[in-house]
PyMOL commands that place a pseudoatom at each C-alpha (Angstrom):
pseudoatom trace, name=CA, resn=MET, resi=1, chain=A, elem=C, hetatm=0, pos=[72.313, 9.848, 63.208]
pseudoatom trace, name=CA, resn=PHE, resi=2, chain=A, elem=C, hetatm=0, pos=[71.001, 6.568, 61.755]
pseudoatom trace, name=CA, resn=ASN, resi=3, chain=A, elem=C, hetatm=0, pos=[73.606, 4.720, 59.724]
pseudoatom trace, name=CA, resn=SER, resi=4, chain=A, elem=C, hetatm=0, pos=[72.400, 2.651, 56.764]
pseudoatom trace, name=CA, resn=ASN, resi=5, chain=A, elem=C, hetatm=0, pos=[75.403, 0.271, 56.966]
pseudoatom trace, name=CA, resn=VAL, resi=6, chain=A, elem=C, hetatm=0, pos=[74.749, -1.694, 60.157]
pseudoatom trace, name=CA, resn=ASN, resi=7, chain=A, elem=C, hetatm=0, pos=[74.778, -5.308, 61.328]
pseudoatom trace, name=CA, resn=ALA, resi=8, chain=A, elem=C, hetatm=0, pos=[71.837, -7.115, 62.974]
pseudoatom trace, name=CA, resn=ASN, resi=9, chain=A, elem=C, hetatm=0, pos=[72.722, -6.095, 66.554]
pseudoatom trace, name=CA, resn=ASP, resi=10, chain=A, elem=C, hetatm=0, pos=[73.199, -2.467, 65.579]
pseudoatom trace, name=CA, resn=MET, resi=11, chain=A, elem=C, hetatm=0, pos=[69.939, -2.577, 63.607]
pseudoatom trace, name=CA, resn=LYS, resi=12, chain=A, elem=C, hetatm=0, pos=[68.039, -3.731, 66.698]
pseudoatom trace, name=CA, resn=ALA, resi=13, chain=A, elem=C, hetatm=0, pos=[69.560, -0.972, 68.828]
pseudoatom trace, name=CA, resn=GLU, resi=14, chain=A, elem=C, hetatm=0, pos=[68.844, 1.559, 66.098]
pseudoatom trace, name=CA, resn=ALA, resi=15, chain=A, elem=C, hetatm=0, pos=[65.203, 0.414, 65.856]
pseudoatom trace, name=CA, resn=GLU, resi=16, chain=A, elem=C, hetatm=0, pos=[64.835, 0.818, 69.622]
pseudoatom trace, name=CA, resn=ARG, resi=17, chain=A, elem=C, hetatm=0, pos=[66.182, 4.379, 69.412]
pseudoatom trace, name=CA, resn=PHE, resi=18, chain=A, elem=C, hetatm=0, pos=[64.010, 5.149, 66.381]
pseudoatom trace, name=CA, resn=ALA, resi=19, chain=A, elem=C, hetatm=0, pos=[60.922, 3.956, 68.289]
pseudoatom trace, name=CA, resn=LEU, resi=20, chain=A, elem=C, hetatm=0, pos=[61.491, 6.810, 70.755]
pseudoatom trace, name=CA, resn=PHE, resi=21, chain=A, elem=C, hetatm=0, pos=[60.534, 9.374, 68.092]
pseudoatom trace, name=CA, resn=ASP, resi=22, chain=A, elem=C, hetatm=0, pos=[56.982, 10.659, 68.412]
pseudoatom trace, name=CA, resn=ASP, resi=23, chain=A, elem=C, hetatm=0, pos=[54.565, 8.712, 66.198]
pseudoatom trace, name=CA, resn=LYS, resi=24, chain=A, elem=C, hetatm=0, pos=[53.024, 11.865, 64.734]
pseudoatom trace, name=CA, resn=ASP, resi=25, chain=A, elem=C, hetatm=0, pos=[56.436, 13.369, 63.944]
pseudoatom trace, name=CA, resn=VAL, resi=26, chain=A, elem=C, hetatm=0, pos=[57.461, 10.193, 62.132]
pseudoatom trace, name=CA, resn=ALA, resi=27, chain=A, elem=C, hetatm=0, pos=[54.178, 10.119, 60.202]
pseudoatom trace, name=CA, resn=GLU, resi=28, chain=A, elem=C, hetatm=0, pos=[54.693, 13.751, 59.161]
pseudoatom trace, name=CA, resn=ALA, resi=29, chain=A, elem=C, hetatm=0, pos=[58.286, 13.075, 58.069]
pseudoatom trace, name=CA, resn=ILE, resi=30, chain=A, elem=C, hetatm=0, pos=[57.070, 10.139, 55.967]
pseudoatom trace, name=CA, resn=LYS, resi=31, chain=A, elem=C, hetatm=0, pos=[54.349, 12.313, 54.453]
pseudoatom trace, name=CA, resn=GLN, resi=32, chain=A, elem=C, hetatm=0, pos=[57.045, 14.846, 53.494]
pseudoatom trace, name=CA, resn=GLN, resi=33, chain=A, elem=C, hetatm=0, pos=[59.195, 12.004, 52.081]
pseudoatom trace, name=CA, resn=LYS, resi=34, chain=A, elem=C, hetatm=0, pos=[62.176, 12.756, 54.329]
pseudoatom trace, name=CA, resn=PHE, resi=35, chain=A, elem=C, hetatm=0, pos=[63.055, 9.116, 55.014]
pseudoatom trace, name=CA, resn=THR, resi=36, chain=A, elem=C, hetatm=0, pos=[64.974, 6.575, 52.967]
pseudoatom trace, name=CA, resn=GLY, resi=37, chain=A, elem=C, hetatm=0, pos=[64.270, 2.860, 52.615]
pseudoatom trace, name=CA, resn=HIS, resi=38, chain=A, elem=C, hetatm=0, pos=[66.576, 2.151, 55.547]
pseudoatom trace, name=CA, resn=HIS, resi=39, chain=A, elem=C, hetatm=0, pos=[64.412, 4.241, 57.858]
pseudoatom trace, name=CA, resn=PHE, resi=40, chain=A, elem=C, hetatm=0, pos=[61.325, 2.248, 56.919]
pseudoatom trace, name=CA, resn=LYS, resi=41, chain=A, elem=C, hetatm=0, pos=[62.963, -0.868, 58.376]
pseudoatom trace, name=CA, resn=LEU, resi=42, chain=A, elem=C, hetatm=0, pos=[63.201, 0.929, 61.720]
pseudoatom trace, name=CA, resn=LEU, resi=43, chain=A, elem=C, hetatm=0, pos=[59.519, 1.844, 62.081]
pseudoatom trace, name=CA, resn=SER, resi=44, chain=A, elem=C, hetatm=0, pos=[57.698, 0.513, 65.115]
pseudoatom trace, name=CA, resn=LEU, resi=45, chain=A, elem=C, hetatm=0, pos=[54.156, -0.820, 64.958]
pseudoatom trace, name=CA, resn=LYS, resi=46, chain=A, elem=C, hetatm=0, pos=[52.845, 2.309, 66.711]
pseudoatom trace, name=CA, resn=GLN, resi=47, chain=A, elem=C, hetatm=0, pos=[54.624, 4.522, 64.197]
pseudoatom trace, name=CA, resn=LEU, resi=48, chain=A, elem=C, hetatm=0, pos=[53.152, 2.546, 61.295]
pseudoatom trace, name=CA, resn=GLN, resi=49, chain=A, elem=C, hetatm=0, pos=[49.672, 2.866, 62.769]
pseudoatom trace, name=CA, resn=ALA, resi=50, chain=A, elem=C, hetatm=0, pos=[50.055, 6.660, 62.953]
pseudoatom trace, name=CA, resn=ILE, resi=51, chain=A, elem=C, hetatm=0, pos=[50.595, 6.984, 59.185]
pseudoatom trace, name=CA, resn=ASP, resi=52, chain=A, elem=C, hetatm=0, pos=[47.651, 8.153, 57.092]
pseudoatom trace, name=CA, resn=PHE, resi=53, chain=A, elem=C, hetatm=0, pos=[48.312, 6.156, 53.935]
pseudoatom trace, name=CA, resn=SER, resi=54, chain=A, elem=C, hetatm=0, pos=[45.780, 8.160, 51.944]
pseudoatom trace, name=CA, resn=GLU, resi=55, chain=A, elem=C, hetatm=0, pos=[48.116, 11.170, 52.195]
pseudoatom trace, name=CA, resn=ILE, resi=56, chain=A, elem=C, hetatm=0, pos=[51.310, 9.599, 50.867]
pseudoatom trace, name=CA, resn=PRO, resi=57, chain=A, elem=C, hetatm=0, pos=[52.214, 8.674, 47.275]
pseudoatom trace, name=CA, resn=GLN, resi=58, chain=A, elem=C, hetatm=0, pos=[51.608, 5.120, 46.059]
pseudoatom trace, name=CA, resn=GLU, resi=59, chain=A, elem=C, hetatm=0, pos=[55.346, 4.646, 45.367]
pseudoatom trace, name=CA, resn=LEU, resi=60, chain=A, elem=C, hetatm=0, pos=[56.050, 5.291, 49.030]
pseudoatom trace, name=CA, resn=VAL, resi=61, chain=A, elem=C, hetatm=0, pos=[53.387, 2.803, 50.116]
pseudoatom trace, name=CA, resn=ASN, resi=62, chain=A, elem=C, hetatm=0, pos=[54.935, 0.251, 47.750]
pseudoatom trace, name=CA, resn=SER, resi=63, chain=A, elem=C, hetatm=0, pos=[58.374, 0.795, 49.282]
pseudoatom trace, name=CA, resn=LEU, resi=64, chain=A, elem=C, hetatm=0, pos=[56.932, 0.355, 52.775]
pseudoatom trace, name=CA, resn=PHE, resi=65, chain=A, elem=C, hetatm=0, pos=[55.036, -2.780, 51.774]
pseudoatom trace, name=CA, resn=PRO, resi=66, chain=A, elem=C, hetatm=0, pos=[56.616, -4.594, 48.822]
pseudoatom trace, name=CA, resn=THR, resi=67, chain=A, elem=C, hetatm=0, pos=[54.238, -6.562, 46.668]
pseudoatom trace, name=CA, resn=TYR, resi=68, chain=A, elem=C, hetatm=0, pos=[53.450, -10.074, 47.744]
pseudoatom trace, name=CA, resn=SER, resi=69, chain=A, elem=C, hetatm=0, pos=[51.191, -11.099, 44.896]
pseudoatom trace, name=CA, resn=VAL, resi=70, chain=A, elem=C, hetatm=0, pos=[50.500, -14.790, 44.465]
pseudoatom trace, name=CA, resn=GLU, resi=71, chain=A, elem=C, hetatm=0, pos=[52.060, -14.776, 40.994]
pseudoatom trace, name=CA, resn=ALA, resi=72, chain=A, elem=C, hetatm=0, pos=[55.223, -13.037, 42.204]
pseudoatom trace, name=CA, resn=LEU, resi=73, chain=A, elem=C, hetatm=0, pos=[55.637, -15.551, 45.039]
pseudoatom trace, name=CA, resn=ARG, resi=74, chain=A, elem=C, hetatm=0, pos=[54.888, -18.481, 42.757]
pseudoatom trace, name=CA, resn=LYS, resi=75, chain=A, elem=C, hetatm=0, pos=[57.481, -17.318, 40.251]
pseudoatom trace, name=CA, resn=ALA, resi=76, chain=A, elem=C, hetatm=0, pos=[60.105, -16.649, 42.914]
pseudoatom trace, name=CA, resn=HIS, resi=77, chain=A, elem=C, hetatm=0, pos=[59.663, -19.986, 44.675]
pseudoatom trace, name=CA, resn=SER, resi=78, chain=A, elem=C, hetatm=0, pos=[58.566, -22.335, 41.918]
pseudoatom trace, name=CA, resn=SER, resi=79, chain=A, elem=C, hetatm=0, pos=[60.500, -25.581, 41.758]
pseudoatom trace, name=CA, resn=TRP, resi=80, chain=A, elem=C, hetatm=0, pos=[59.893, -25.626, 38.004]
pseudoatom trace, name=CA, resn=GLU, resi=81, chain=A, elem=C, hetatm=0, pos=[61.278, -22.156, 37.342]
pseudoatom trace, name=CA, resn=GLY, resi=82, chain=A, elem=C, hetatm=0, pos=[64.839, -23.394, 36.822]
pseudoatom trace, name=CA, resn=SER, resi=83, chain=A, elem=C, hetatm=0, pos=[63.803, -25.960, 34.233]
pseudoatom trace, name=CA, resn=PHE, resi=84, chain=A, elem=C, hetatm=0, pos=[62.643, -23.388, 31.697]
pseudoatom trace, name=CA, resn=HIS, resi=85, chain=A, elem=C, hetatm=0, pos=[64.879, -21.509, 29.313]
pseudoatom trace, name=CA, resn=ARG, resi=86, chain=A, elem=C, hetatm=0, pos=[63.435, -18.063, 28.673]
pseudoatom trace, name=CA, resn=VAL, resi=87, chain=A, elem=C, hetatm=0, pos=[64.343, -15.355, 26.206]
pseudoatom trace, name=CA, resn=ASN, resi=88, chain=A, elem=C, hetatm=0, pos=[62.507, -12.033, 26.359]
pseudoatom trace, name=CA, resn=GLY, resi=89, chain=A, elem=C, hetatm=0, pos=[59.910, -13.589, 28.654]
pseudoatom trace, name=CA, resn=LYS, resi=90, chain=A, elem=C, hetatm=0, pos=[59.055, -16.441, 26.281]
pseudoatom trace, name=CA, resn=VAL, resi=91, chain=A, elem=C, hetatm=0, pos=[59.698, -20.086, 27.116]
pseudoatom trace, name=CA, resn=LEU, resi=92, chain=A, elem=C, hetatm=0, pos=[61.935, -21.587, 24.461]
pseudoatom trace, name=CA, resn=GLU, resi=93, chain=A, elem=C, hetatm=0, pos=[62.728, -24.913, 26.061]
pseudoatom trace, name=CA, resn=ASP, resi=94, chain=A, elem=C, hetatm=0, pos=[61.275, -27.041, 28.831]
pseudoatom trace, name=CA, resn=ARG, resi=95, chain=A, elem=C, hetatm=0, pos=[64.214, -28.905, 30.373]
pseudoatom trace, name=CA, resn=SER, resi=96, chain=A, elem=C, hetatm=0, pos=[62.100, -30.674, 32.987]
pseudoatom trace, name=CA, resn=GLY, resi=97, chain=A, elem=C, hetatm=0, pos=[61.675, -33.787, 30.836]
pseudoatom trace, name=CA, resn=TYR, resi=98, chain=A, elem=C, hetatm=0, pos=[57.903, -33.473, 30.829]
pseudoatom trace, name=CA, resn=ARG, resi=99, chain=A, elem=C, hetatm=0, pos=[56.173, -32.432, 27.633]
for i in range(1, 99): cmd.bond("trace and resi %d" % i, "trace and resi %d" % (i + 1))
show_as sticks, trace
zoom trace
């Protein structure tokens, strides 16, 4: 019914159709872990608000809301990140020119 291989226009139409599902039914399906990651992208705000997050596993919460820790963002978007040579997580060389 809901294809996971869709373009942006199809995704919008799919999200509109998915929003027609009853909020409580969607929350129950999430609680029973019947959805995949693709389905989570289709959730409406009302459907998200209907979920009781205390009843679902932490892994599922993490897949709904990926981590946005300051350190993760800093590492992903640091302008200095490319200047370091790392092996097994240890900095071996600083190629930035600053010591």
